[in-house]
matplotlib code that plots the C-alpha trace (Angstrom):
import matplotlib.pyplot as plt

x = [52.4, 56.1, 55.6, 52.7, 54.7, 57.6, 55.4, 53.9, 57.4, 58.7, 55.7, 55.8, 59.6, 59.3, 56.6, 58.8, 61.7, 59.5, 58.2, 61.7, 62.8, 60.1, 60.5, 62.6, 59.8, 57.0, 55.8, 55.0, 51.2, 51.7, 54.3, 52.0, 49.2, 51.4, 52.6, 49.1, 48.0, 51.0, 52.6, 50.0, 47.4, 49.7, 50.4, 46.7, 45.7, 44.4, 46.0, 43.4, 45.3, 48.4, 47.0, 49.1, 52.1, 55.5, 57.3, 60.0, 57.4, 55.7, 59.0, 59.6, 56.4, 57.2, 60.5, 58.6, 56.3, 59.3, 61.0, 57.7, 57.4, 61.0, 60.4, 57.3, 59.0, 62.4, 64.2, 67.5, 67.5, 69.3, 66.6, 64.3, 61.0, 58.5, 58.0, 57.7, 55.0, 53.2, 53.4, 51.9, 49.1, 50.0, 49.5, 52.4, 51.8, 50.7, 48.2, 47.1, 46.2, 44.4, 42.5, 41.4, 40.1, 38.2, 36.7, 35.6, 34.1, 32.2, 30.9, 29.8, 28.0, 26.1, 25.1, 27.6, 29.7, 29.2, 27.0, 29.8, 31.8, 28.8, 28.3, 31.8, 30.8, 28.5, 26.9, 27.6, 24.7, 25.9, 23.7, 23.9, 24.3, 28.1, 28.2, 25.7, 23.2, 24.0, 27.4, 27.8, 29.8, 31.2, 31.7, 35.1, 34.9, 35.9, 39.7, 41.1, 43.2, 45.5, 46.4, 49.2, 46.9, 43.4, 43.9, 44.7, 41.6, 39.1, 36.5, 39.0, 40.8, 37.7, 36.2, 39.6, 40.1, 36.5, 36.6, 39.7, 38.0, 36.6, 32.8, 32.3, 33.5, 31.4, 28.1, 26.1, 25.8, 23.0, 24.1, 21.9, 22.9, 23.7, 26.2, 28.0, 28.3]
y = [137.9, 137.3, 139.7, 137.6, 134.3, 135.9, 136.8, 133.3, 131.8, 134.1, 133.5, 129.7, 129.6, 131.4, 129.0, 126.1, 127.5, 127.9, 124.3, 123.0, 124.5, 122.4, 119.3, 117.3, 117.5, 116.5, 113.3, 112.8, 113.4, 116.7, 117.9, 117.2, 119.1, 122.1, 122.0, 121.9, 124.7, 127.1, 126.0, 124.3, 126.9, 129.6, 127.6, 127.2, 130.8, 132.4, 129.6, 130.0, 133.2, 131.1, 129.1, 129.5, 131.0, 130.4, 127.2, 129.2, 130.8, 127.4, 125.9, 128.4, 127.1, 123.5, 123.9, 125.0, 122.0, 119.7, 121.1, 120.6, 117.0, 116.3, 117.9, 115.8, 112.5, 113.5, 112.7, 114.2, 117.2, 115.0, 112.3, 112.2, 114.0, 112.5, 109.3, 111.3, 113.5, 110.4, 108.7, 111.8, 111.9, 115.4, 116.8, 118.7, 122.5, 122.7, 119.9, 121.3, 124.6, 122.8, 120.7, 123.8, 125.5, 122.4, 122.0, 125.7, 125.2, 122.1, 123.9, 126.9, 124.8, 122.9, 125.9, 125.2, 128.3, 132.0, 133.8, 136.1, 133.0, 131.4, 134.6, 134.3, 131.1, 131.1, 127.9, 127.2, 126.1, 124.7, 125.3, 121.6, 118.4, 118.2, 116.1, 114.3, 116.8, 115.7, 117.3, 120.8, 123.0, 126.4, 129.4, 131.1, 134.9, 137.0, 137.4, 140.0, 142.9, 142.0, 138.6, 138.2, 138.1, 137.8, 134.2, 133.2, 134.6, 132.2, 133.0, 132.1, 129.2, 127.4, 126.5, 125.2, 123.0, 121.8, 120.9, 118.7, 116.7, 113.2, 113.2, 110.9, 113.6, 116.3, 114.5, 116.1, 113.9, 114.2, 113.5, 113.0, 114.4, 110.9, 110.3, 113.5, 112.7]
z = [108.9, 109.7, 112.7, 113.9, 113.5, 115.3, 118.3, 118.4, 118.3, 121.1, 123.4, 122.8, 123.3, 126.6, 127.7, 126.7, 128.6, 131.7, 131.4, 130.8, 134.1, 135.9, 133.7, 136.2, 138.7, 136.4, 134.9, 131.2, 131.6, 133.5, 131.1, 128.1, 129.8, 130.4, 126.8, 125.5, 127.8, 127.2, 123.8, 121.6, 122.5, 121.2, 118.0, 117.5, 118.2, 115.0, 112.9, 110.2, 109.4, 108.8, 106.0, 102.9, 104.6, 103.0, 104.1, 106.0, 108.3, 108.9, 109.7, 112.5, 114.1, 113.4, 115.3, 118.4, 118.1, 117.6, 120.7, 122.7, 121.6, 122.6, 126.0, 126.6, 125.8, 127.2, 123.9, 123.0, 120.6, 118.0, 117.9, 114.9, 115.8, 113.3, 115.2, 118.4, 117.0, 115.7, 119.0, 120.7, 118.1, 117.1, 113.6, 112.0, 111.9, 108.2, 108.6, 111.9, 110.2, 107.4, 110.0, 111.9, 108.8, 107.7, 111.2, 111.3, 107.8, 108.9, 111.9, 109.8, 107.3, 110.1, 112.2, 114.9, 114.4, 115.1, 112.6, 111.2, 110.3, 108.6, 106.6, 105.1, 103.3, 100.3, 98.8, 95.2, 93.1, 89.7, 86.7, 85.7, 87.7, 88.2, 91.4, 93.6, 95.0, 98.6, 98.4, 99.7, 97.3, 98.4, 96.2, 96.2, 96.6, 93.6, 93.2, 95.6, 94.5, 97.4, 96.0, 98.6, 101.6, 100.0, 99.0, 102.5, 104.1, 105.5, 102.9, 100.1, 101.8, 103.2, 99.8, 98.6, 101.6, 101.7, 98.0, 98.6, 101.4, 100.7, 100.2, 103.2, 105.6, 104.0, 104.7, 107.5, 110.6, 113.1, 116.6, 119.6, 123.0, 124.4, 121.5, 122.3, 126.0]

ax = plt.figure().add_subplot(projection="3d")
ax.plot(x, y, z, "-o")
ax.set_aspect("equal")
plt.show()
């Protein structure tokens, strides 16, 4: 996975460099759109594969996001970045990865995802009444022989993330077309 992270970092760094050369001609809104198009999209690409990576690999991606946030707001490289990321309403990389896996899980459980993603999740039916029957429980796949990467797969990570969510988020919502527009 370090090779995958390295490619993401290189591509995002190159995109940041290119946007940085145009920055003096752009306003904040245009810069933020370019950063979302060319940097955030690279950070988000296949990020469910990045779940459970060691902190040193996540930190490489976080540095790219920090640089992008500083570029958008025109802050110095020595300024503290946490308030900047909060001001931009961006999630830190680790939380961003968790959010994307949770969102993909939600879509798969509510028939809004592709079929092969839905097939990766299995409902868990307990023998006794452990929790309210309205809650959707997911079964973890059997332990993988490849424990290094197997526990980071979507089929293994989605039940863990889904179990940690508050019950109010797990409840299925029915939206009408007018509410979505």
